C-alpha positions as CSV (number, residue, x, y, z in Angstrom):
1,M,-42.6,-3.2,26.9
2,R,-43.9,-5.8,25.6
3,G,-44.1,-15.3,26.6
4,A,-45.3,-18.9,27.1
5,R,-44.7,-20.1,23.6
6,H,-47.4,-21.7,21.6
7,A,-46.0,-21.2,18.1
8,R,-42.3,-21.0,17.2
9,W,-40.3,-20.1,14.1
10,A,-40.7,-23.1,11.8
11,A,-37.9,-25.5,12.0
12,G,-35.8,-27.2,9.3
13,A,-36.5,-26.5,5.7
14,A,-39.5,-24.3,6.5
15,A,-37.4,-22.1,8.7
16,M,-35.1,-21.5,5.8
17,A,-37.8,-20.4,3.4
18,L,-37.3,-16.7,4.1
19,A,-33.5,-16.9,4.0
20,A,-33.8,-18.5,0.6
21,T,-35.7,-15.5,-0.7
22,A,-33.2,-12.9,0.6
23,C,-32.3,-10.5,-2.0
24,G,-28.7,-9.2,-2.4
25,G,-28.1,-5.5,-2.3
26,G,-26.4,-3.5,-4.9
27,G,-24.5,-0.5,-3.6
28,G,-25.4,1.6,-0.6
29,S,-24.4,1.2,3.0
30,G,-23.9,-2.2,4.5
31,G,-24.8,-4.0,1.3
32,S,-28.3,-2.5,1.1
33,A,-29.8,-1.4,-2.2
34,D,-30.0,2.4,-2.9
35,G,-32.9,3.8,-1.0
36,V,-32.8,1.1,1.6
37,L,-31.3,1.9,5.0
38,S,-29.7,-0.5,7.5
39,S,-30.3,-0.4,11.2
40,S,-29.0,-2.2,14.3
41,W,-31.4,-4.8,15.8
42,G,-31.6,-7.9,18.0
43,D,-33.5,-11.1,17.3
44,P,-37.0,-11.2,18.8
45,Q,-37.7,-13.6,21.6
46,N,-40.9,-15.0,20.0
47,P,-42.5,-15.3,16.6
48,L,-43.9,-12.0,15.4
49,E,-47.5,-12.7,16.4
50,P,-48.9,-9.4,17.6
51,S,-50.4,-10.9,20.7
52,N,-47.2,-12.8,21.6
53,T,-44.7,-10.0,21.3
54,N,-44.0,-8.0,24.4
55,E,-40.4,-7.0,23.9
56,V,-38.7,-4.1,22.1
57,Q,-36.9,-5.9,19.2
58,G,-40.0,-7.7,18.0
59,G,-42.1,-4.6,18.7
60,K,-40.0,-2.6,16.3
61,V,-41.0,-4.9,13.4
62,L,-44.6,-5.0,14.4
63,D,-44.7,-1.2,14.3
64,M,-43.5,-1.3,10.8
65,I,-45.7,-4.0,9.3
66,F,-49.0,-3.4,11.2
67,R,-51.4,-0.5,11.7
68,G,-54.2,-0.7,14.3
69,L,-57.3,1.2,15.2
70,K,-55.1,3.8,16.9
71,R,-51.6,5.1,16.2
72,Y,-49.5,6.9,18.7
73,N,-48.3,10.3,17.3
74,P,-44.6,9.9,16.6
75,K,-43.9,13.3,18.1
76,T,-46.3,13.7,21.0
77,G,-47.3,10.1,21.7
78,A,-51.0,11.0,21.7
79,A,-53.4,8.2,20.6
80,E,-54.9,9.2,17.3
81,N,-57.4,7.3,15.0
82,M,-55.7,5.2,12.4
83,L,-57.9,2.4,11.1
84,A,-60.7,3.6,13.4
85,E,-63.1,5.8,11.7
86,K,-64.8,6.3,15.1
87,I,-65.1,4.7,18.5
88,D,-68.3,5.5,20.3
89,T,-69.4,4.9,23.9
90,S,-71.9,6.4,26.3
91,D,-70.8,4.6,29.4
92,S,-67.0,3.7,29.1
93,Q,-68.0,0.0,29.1
94,N,-69.8,-0.6,25.8
95,F,-68.0,0.5,22.6
96,T,-69.0,0.6,19.0
97,I,-66.1,0.7,16.6
98,T,-66.2,1.6,12.9
99,V,-63.2,0.6,10.8
100,K,-62.2,2.8,7.9
101,D,-62.9,1.7,4.4
102,G,-60.2,1.0,1.8
103,W,-57.6,-0.8,3.9
104,T,-56.0,-4.1,2.9
105,F,-53.3,-6.3,4.0
106,S,-50.1,-6.6,1.9
107,N,-51.5,-9.8,0.4
108,G,-54.5,-7.9,-1.0
109,E,-57.0,-9.2,1.6
110,K,-59.4,-6.6,2.8
111,V,-59.2,-5.3,6.5
112,T,-62.6,-5.7,8.0
113,A,-64.2,-5.7,11.5
114,K,-63.7,-9.4,11.4
115,S,-60.0,-9.0,11.0
116,F,-59.9,-7.4,14.4
117,V,-62.4,-9.6,16.2
118,D,-60.7,-12.8,15.0
119,A,-57.3,-11.5,16.0
120,W,-58.4,-10.5,19.5
121,N,-60.2,-13.8,20.0
122,Y,-57.0,-15.6,19.0
123,G,-54.9,-13.5,21.3
124,A,-57.2,-14.0,24.3
125,S,-57.5,-17.8,24.0
126,L,-55.7,-19.8,26.7
127,R,-55.2,-22.5,24.1
128,N,-53.0,-20.2,22.0
129,N,-50.8,-19.3,25.0
130,Q,-50.1,-15.8,23.9
131,K,-47.9,-13.6,26.1
132,N,-50.2,-10.5,25.6
133,A,-53.4,-12.4,26.3
134,Y,-53.8,-10.3,29.4
135,F,-54.5,-7.2,27.4
136,F,-57.8,-8.6,26.4
137,G,-58.7,-9.2,30.1
138,Y,-61.1,-6.3,30.2
139,I,-63.4,-7.8,27.5
140,E,-66.5,-9.7,28.7
141,G,-66.0,-13.4,28.6
142,Y,-62.2,-13.4,29.1
143,D,-62.6,-15.6,32.2
144,K,-64.1,-18.3,29.9
145,V,-61.6,-18.2,27.1
146,H,-58.6,-17.7,29.5
147,P,-59.6,-19.0,32.9
148,G,-57.1,-18.6,35.8
149,G,-57.6,-22.3,36.5
150,G,-59.3,-25.2,34.9
151,S,-60.1,-25.7,31.2
152,Q,-61.2,-23.2,28.6
153,T,-65.0,-23.2,28.3
154,A,-65.5,-20.9,25.3
155,E,-63.8,-20.3,22.0
156,K,-64.6,-16.6,21.6
157,L,-65.0,-13.6,23.9
158,D,-68.6,-12.9,24.7
159,G,-67.9,-9.2,24.6
160,L,-66.9,-9.1,20.9
161,K,-69.6,-9.0,18.1
162,V,-69.1,-8.3,14.4
163,T,-72.1,-6.2,13.4
164,G,-71.2,-5.3,9.9
165,D,-68.3,-5.4,7.4
166,R,-66.7,-2.4,9.0
167,T,-68.4,-2.4,12.5
168,F,-68.0,-4.3,15.7
169,T,-69.0,-3.9,19.3
170,V,-66.9,-4.4,22.5
171,R,-68.4,-5.0,25.9
172,L,-66.0,-4.7,28.8
173,N,-66.4,-6.5,32.1
174,Q,-65.9,-3.2,33.9
175,K,-65.7,0.5,33.0
176,F,-62.4,1.5,31.5
177,S,-62.4,5.1,30.2
178,G,-58.8,4.7,28.8
179,F,-59.7,1.6,26.7
180,P,-59.7,3.4,23.3
181,D,-56.2,4.8,23.9
182,T,-54.8,1.3,24.4
183,L,-55.9,0.2,20.9
184,G,-52.7,1.4,19.3
185,Y,-50.7,-1.3,21.0
186,A,-49.6,-4.1,18.7
187,A,-51.6,-6.8,20.5
188,F,-54.8,-5.2,19.1
189,A,-53.6,-5.3,15.5
190,P,-55.8,-7.0,12.8
191,L,-54.8,-10.3,11.2
192,P,-55.5,-11.6,7.8
193,Q,-57.3,-14.9,7.3
194,S,-54.0,-16.5,6.1
195,F,-52.8,-16.2,9.7
196,F,-55.5,-18.8,10.6
197,T,-55.6,-20.9,7.4
198,D,-51.8,-21.3,7.0
199,H,-50.4,-20.5,10.4
200,A,-47.0,-22.0,9.8
201,G,-46.7,-20.2,6.5
202,W,-47.7,-16.9,8.1
203,L,-45.1,-17.4,10.9
204,A,-42.4,-18.1,8.3
205,K,-43.3,-14.8,6.5
206,P,-45.7,-12.6,8.5
207,V,-48.2,-10.5,6.5
208,G,-49.5,-7.2,7.9
209,N,-51.1,-4.0,6.8
210,G,-48.4,-1.5,7.6
211,P,-46.1,0.6,5.3
212,Y,-43.5,-2.2,5.1
213,A,-43.6,-5.9,4.2
214,I,-41.2,-8.5,5.4
215,E,-39.1,-9.9,2.5
216,S,-36.7,-12.2,4.4
217,Y,-35.5,-13.1,7.8
218,T,-32.4,-15.1,8.7
219,K,-32.3,-15.6,12.5
220,G,-29.1,-14.3,14.0
221,S,-28.3,-12.3,10.9
222,Q,-30.9,-9.9,9.6
223,M,-34.4,-9.1,8.5
224,E,-35.2,-7.3,5.3
225,L,-38.3,-5.2,5.1
226,R,-39.3,-3.4,2.0
227,K,-41.7,-0.5,1.3
228,W,-45.2,-1.7,0.4
229,D,-46.1,0.5,-2.6
230,A,-49.8,-0.2,-2.3
231,Y,-50.0,0.8,1.4
232,P,-53.2,2.9,1.8
233,G,-52.2,5.0,4.8
234,D,-51.1,8.6,4.8
235,D,-47.8,7.6,6.6
236,K,-46.2,5.9,3.6
237,A,-42.6,4.9,3.8
238,R,-40.3,7.7,2.5
239,N,-37.5,5.2,1.8
240,D,-37.4,1.9,-0.2
241,G,-37.0,-0.3,2.9
242,V,-35.1,-1.2,6.0
243,T,-32.6,-4.0,6.6
244,L,-32.4,-4.8,10.3
245,K,-29.0,-6.3,11.2
246,V,-28.6,-8.4,14.3
247,Y,-25.8,-7.3,16.7
248,T,-24.9,-8.9,20.0
249,D,-22.6,-6.0,20.9
250,G,-23.7,-2.4,20.7
251,N,-20.1,-1.3,20.4
252,T,-19.7,-3.4,17.2
253,A,-22.8,-1.7,15.8
254,Y,-21.4,1.7,16.6
255,T,-18.0,0.8,15.0
256,D,-19.9,-0.3,11.8
257,L,-21.8,3.0,11.8
258,M,-18.5,4.9,11.9
259,A,-17.0,2.7,9.2
260,G,-19.9,3.3,6.8
261,N,-21.2,-0.3,7.1
262,L,-24.4,0.6,9.0
263,D,-26.8,3.6,8.6
264,L,-28.5,3.7,12.0
265,V,-27.8,2.7,15.6
266,D,-30.8,3.3,17.7
267,D,-29.1,2.8,21.1
268,I,-25.7,4.4,21.6
269,P,-23.6,2.2,23.8
270,A,-22.5,3.7,27.1
271,A,-18.8,3.4,26.2
272,Q,-19.3,5.7,23.2
273,L,-21.3,8.4,24.9
274,K,-18.2,10.5,25.7
275,N,-17.3,10.6,22.0
276,V,-20.6,10.5,20.2
277,K,-21.1,14.3,19.8
278,N,-17.6,14.7,18.3
279,D,-18.1,11.6,16.1
280,L,-21.5,12.4,14.7
281,G,-22.3,16.1,15.5
282,D,-25.9,16.8,14.6
283,R,-26.4,13.2,13.5
284,Y,-26.6,12.2,17.2
285,I,-30.1,12.2,18.7
286,N,-30.8,12.4,22.4
287,T,-34.4,12.9,23.3
288,P,-36.7,12.0,26.3
289,A,-38.5,8.7,26.0
290,G,-41.2,6.7,27.9
291,I,-38.7,4.3,29.3
292,I,-37.7,3.5,32.9
293,Q,-35.0,1.1,34.0
294,T,-35.7,-1.0,37.2
295,L,-34.5,-4.0,39.1
296,A,-37.3,-6.6,39.5
297,F,-37.3,-9.4,42.1
298,P,-38.4,-13.0,41.9
299,F,-41.2,-13.0,44.4
300,Y,-41.9,-16.6,43.5
301,D,-38.8,-17.3,45.6
302,P,-39.9,-17.3,49.3
303,A,-36.6,-15.7,50.3
304,W,-37.6,-12.5,48.5
305,N,-41.2,-12.6,49.6
306,K,-41.0,-13.1,53.4
307,S,-41.9,-10.7,56.1
308,G,-39.3,-8.0,56.3
309,S,-37.9,-8.5,52.9
310,E,-39.3,-5.1,51.8
311,K,-36.6,-3.6,54.1
312,V,-33.9,-5.5,52.2
313,R,-35.2,-4.3,48.9
314,K,-35.5,-0.7,50.1
315,G,-32.0,-0.9,51.6
316,L,-30.6,-2.1,48.3
317,S,-32.4,0.8,46.6
318,M,-30.9,3.3,49.0
319,A,-27.4,1.8,48.4
320,I,-27.5,2.8,44.7
321,N,-25.9,6.1,43.8
322,R,-28.1,6.9,40.9
323,A,-26.8,10.4,40.3
324,Q,-23.2,9.2,40.0
325,I,-24.0,6.4,37.7
326,T,-26.2,8.5,35.3
327,D,-23.5,11.1,35.2
328,T,-20.4,8.9,34.7
329,I,-21.7,5.9,32.9
330,F,-24.5,7.5,30.9
331,Q,-23.1,11.0,30.5
332,K,-26.5,12.4,31.7
333,T,-28.5,10.6,29.0
334,R,-30.4,9.1,32.0
335,T,-32.1,10.9,34.9
336,P,-32.3,9.3,38.4
337,A,-35.8,7.9,38.9
338,S,-38.0,9.2,41.7
339,D,-41.1,7.3,40.8
340,W,-42.2,4.2,38.7
341,T,-43.5,6.0,35.6
342,S,-41.8,8.5,33.2
343,P,-41.6,12.3,32.9
344,V,-42.8,11.8,29.3
345,L,-46.3,11.4,30.8
346,G,-46.2,14.9,32.3
347,V,-47.8,15.9,35.6
348,A,-51.3,15.7,34.2
349,G,-50.6,12.2,32.8
350,G,-49.5,10.8,36.1
351,F,-45.8,11.5,36.5
352,K,-45.1,12.6,40.1
353,E,-41.5,13.5,40.9
354,G,-40.4,12.4,44.3
355,L,-43.2,9.9,44.9
356,C,-40.6,7.2,45.8
357,G,-39.4,9.3,48.7
358,D,-36.2,8.5,50.5
359,G,-36.3,4.9,49.1
360,C,-34.7,6.3,45.9
361,E,-32.2,8.5,47.6
362,Y,-28.6,7.5,48.1
363,K,-28.2,6.9,51.9
364,P,-25.5,4.3,52.4
365,A,-25.6,4.2,56.2
366,E,-29.4,3.8,56.3
367,A,-29.2,1.3,53.5
368,K,-26.9,-1.0,55.4
369,K,-29.1,-0.7,58.5
370,L,-32.3,-1.6,56.6
371,V,-30.7,-4.7,54.9
372,Q,-29.6,-5.9,58.4
373,E,-33.1,-5.3,59.9
374,G,-34.7,-7.2,57.0
375,G,-32.6,-10.3,57.8
376,G,-29.8,-9.7,55.3
377,I,-29.5,-10.5,51.6
378,P,-31.1,-13.9,50.7
379,G,-28.3,-16.4,50.1
380,G,-25.7,-13.8,51.2
381,Q,-25.2,-12.3,47.8
382,V,-27.2,-10.3,45.3
383,R,-26.8,-11.7,41.7
384,I,-28.3,-9.2,39.2
385,T,-29.1,-11.0,36.0
386,Y,-29.0,-9.2,32.7
387,N,-28.6,-9.8,29.0
388,A,-25.1,-9.0,27.8
389,D,-25.8,-8.6,24.1
390,T,-27.5,-5.2,23.9
391,G,-27.9,-2.0,25.8
392,S,-24.5,-1.6,27.6
393,H,-25.9,-3.3,30.6
394,R,-22.7,-4.7,31.9
395,E,-21.3,-1.3,32.6
396,W,-24.2,0.0,34.7
397,I,-24.8,-3.4,36.4
398,D,-21.2,-3.3,37.5
399,A,-21.6,0.3,38.7
400,V,-24.8,-0.6,40.6
401,C,-23.0,-3.5,42.3
402,N,-20.0,-1.4,43.2
403,S,-22.3,1.1,44.8
404,I,-24.1,-1.6,46.8
405,N,-20.9,-3.2,47.9
406,N,-19.5,0.1,49.1
407,A,-22.6,1.0,51.0
408,L,-22.8,-2.4,52.7
409,G,-19.1,-2.6,53.3
410,N,-18.8,-5.9,51.5
411,D,-17.1,-6.2,48.1
412,K,-18.9,-9.5,47.4
413,A,-22.4,-8.4,48.4
414,C,-23.4,-7.9,44.8
415,V,-22.2,-9.3,41.4
416,G,-23.5,-9.2,37.9
417,N,-24.9,-12.4,36.3
418,P,-24.7,-12.0,32.5
419,V,-26.8,-14.0,30.1
420,G,-25.5,-14.2,26.5
421,T,-28.6,-13.1,24.5
422,F,-31.8,-11.2,25.1
423,A,-33.9,-14.1,24.0
424,D,-32.2,-16.5,26.5
425,F,-32.5,-13.8,29.2
426,R,-36.2,-13.5,28.6
427,N,-36.7,-17.3,28.6
428,Q,-35.0,-17.6,32.0
429,I,-37.3,-15.0,33.3
430,G,-40.4,-16.6,31.8
431,Q,-39.4,-20.0,33.2
432,H,-38.9,-18.5,36.7
433,K,-35.3,-19.7,37.0
434,L,-33.9,-16.6,38.7
435,T,-33.1,-16.5,42.4
436,G,-32.1,-12.8,42.6
437,P,-33.0,-9.4,41.1
438,F,-32.9,-8.9,37.3
439,R,-32.9,-6.0,34.9
440,A,-36.4,-5.0,34.0
441,G,-36.4,-2.0,31.7
442,W,-39.9,-0.9,30.6
443,Q,-40.7,0.9,27.4
444,M,-44.3,2.1,27.5
445,D,-46.8,0.4,25.2
446,Y,-49.1,3.4,25.2
447,P,-48.8,6.8,27.0
448,L,-51.0,6.2,30.1
449,I,-49.9,5.9,33.7
450,Q,-51.9,2.6,33.8
451,N,-49.4,1.1,31.4
452,F,-46.4,1.7,33.8
453,L,-48.3,0.0,36.6
454,Q,-50.8,-2.6,35.7
455,P,-48.9,-4.8,33.2
456,L,-45.9,-4.9,35.6
457,Y,-47.4,-5.2,39.1
458,Y,-51.0,-6.3,38.9
459,T,-51.6,-9.9,40.0
460,G,-51.1,-12.2,37.0
461,A,-50.4,-9.4,34.6
462,S,-48.6,-10.1,31.3
463,S,-45.3,-8.5,32.3
464,N,-45.4,-9.1,36.0
465,D,-42.3,-11.3,35.6
466,G,-41.5,-11.5,39.3
467,K,-45.0,-12.5,40.2
468,W,-45.5,-9.8,42.8
469,S,-49.1,-9.7,44.1
470,N,-50.9,-7.2,46.4
471,K,-54.7,-7.0,46.9
472,D,-54.6,-3.3,47.8
473,F,-52.7,-2.5,44.6
474,D,-55.1,-4.5,42.5
475,R,-58.1,-2.9,44.1
476,L,-56.9,0.6,43.5
477,V,-56.0,-0.2,39.9
478,D,-59.5,-1.5,39.3
479,R,-61.0,1.6,40.8
480,A,-58.8,3.9,38.7
481,N,-59.7,2.1,35.5
482,A,-63.4,2.5,36.2
483,E,-63.0,6.2,36.8
484,T,-64.4,8.4,34.0
485,D,-62.8,11.6,35.2
486,T,-59.2,11.5,33.9
487,A,-57.8,13.6,36.8
488,K,-59.4,11.4,39.4
489,A,-58.2,8.2,37.6
490,V,-54.6,9.5,37.6
491,Q,-54.8,10.3,41.4
492,T,-56.1,6.8,42.1
493,F,-53.3,5.2,40.0
494,Q,-50.8,7.3,42.0
495,E,-52.3,5.8,45.2
496,A,-51.7,2.4,43.7
497,E,-48.2,3.4,42.9
498,K,-47.6,4.3,46.6
499,V,-48.4,0.6,47.4
500,V,-45.6,-0.4,45.0
501,R,-43.4,2.1,46.8
502,D,-44.2,0.9,50.3
503,N,-43.4,-2.7,49.3
504,M,-40.5,-1.7,47.0
505,A,-42.0,-4.1,44.5
506,A,-39.2,-3.1,42.1
507,I,-36.3,-0.7,42.4
508,P,-36.6,2.3,40.1
509,L,-33.2,3.3,38.7
510,W,-33.5,6.0,36.1
511,Y,-35.5,7.4,33.3
512,Q,-34.0,6.8,29.9
513,N,-33.6,9.1,27.0
514,G,-33.8,7.7,23.5
515,S,-30.4,7.9,21.8
516,A,-29.4,7.2,18.2
517,G,-26.8,8.0,15.6
518,Y,-27.0,7.8,11.8
519,S,-24.9,8.0,8.7
520,Q,-24.6,10.9,6.2
521,R,-26.8,8.9,3.8
522,L,-29.9,9.6,6.0
523,S,-32.0,12.6,6.8
524,N,-35.2,13.3,8.6
525,V,-34.3,10.8,11.4
526,A,-36.2,11.0,14.6
527,L,-37.1,8.8,17.6
528,N,-40.7,8.6,18.8
529,P,-41.6,8.9,22.5
530,F,-41.2,5.1,22.7
531,S,-37.5,5.5,21.7
532,V,-38.1,3.7,18.4
533,P,-36.9,5.2,15.1
534,V,-39.7,6.6,13.0
535,Y,-38.5,4.4,10.1
536,N,-41.2,5.4,7.6
537,E,-40.2,9.1,7.8
538,I,-36.4,8.5,7.2
539,K,-35.1,9.6,3.8
540,V,-32.1,7.9,2.1
541,G,-29.7,9.8,-0.1
């Protein structure tokens, strides 16, 4: 899931403003007040601007403090109207959106059509340097507010017009039948006027329109969110709040859960998977999620982008024993990947088992041959970069390297390259400092095959971190987006996916289940199809 950095958490005294307002807890698990649950978390990479957050940890918070035009059903993942009263179109290019009445932000300001239009214009502007600007690329005038080269020539998107207090129109630069279903993604959230009039103040204490409001944040320690009693939606919080506690080691979080110092761990570390069922019983959750783990490549490095390098990448893929790793490291909470999407989509939604072909099969002899035919590993050694603070990545990276080393007959062919924190890891990726493959897990933003392909592999796309570019892929994606027949659109996206396969633009490793464990204080705990806890449904006590 879900950048160049325009705005940052305020420094000095301003940055401490939230910490100074932190409230102490009386009783309850982990120092939280009664009715407040505590959950494991990691510091976001960027400030919590909706159009500048494209990673999981920040996304968890945005999902709690914002509600958009659409919301993805926490059980099925289906895009359902939230603040949208209706979204009308006759041609899949021009849309009229009506916003529901009675919604406000937690500061009391009314949510209007202008709240959306102003937010989208801000997110799209090159001047604001937002990581998710690309998501507004379909709207007419994007090339003026966010040109690929040269200076910005317009302040606002031509395709956005406020036509009433609760209505606005959207004109796209091409047909995109799936556009309404993308509008539950956080980048399309509305913003209050305080975001624009006191930007530094808003960054220090973000204000949204969701069931929770941020009370305090101490970077590296915790964020306290509390139930917003005046929230007008029908998905009100069923608890008093959530304290997100920062952990740099998933095993420490699990130990705190078992000791009664933490209520919820939303990613069971690999080292604990053998014991978790005995430890937690029915308080252990293991459900399919729209997540795929891949290895991405730095195509901005000529060594990985030269003729024949696709053979090296395919060879490395065939040197990985996915079945053994998912069985032994992950205790079958992962499934070997055979395409670049997720089974959560279903066949009708675009998942196609086996699309990867033999490139995702463990064939060590052929793997070694392909690597040699492709000119060998650039630099003589594969260094797989990953963040060491969350997700049990060291264990599986080591296992992947062992598999590659065994297949290639060289115990130094592959090594892990750990980076201390997720934020530092993402910064190195964004600054194009990597010279070898890197961990690139993807959690879907919305349940469309388009979301597993375009943001990651389209030229210049928001999460195309390796800067892969292929004109045939781009052309097929454009054609698929313009297709009004869903089945035909899916087929065309799968043709684009075959281009990814033929170039091995990234190595698909496995589909990931969502896993979580929780304390006896909690009930009604579930993970949504994005593998994020449905915090507002959790009951305490």
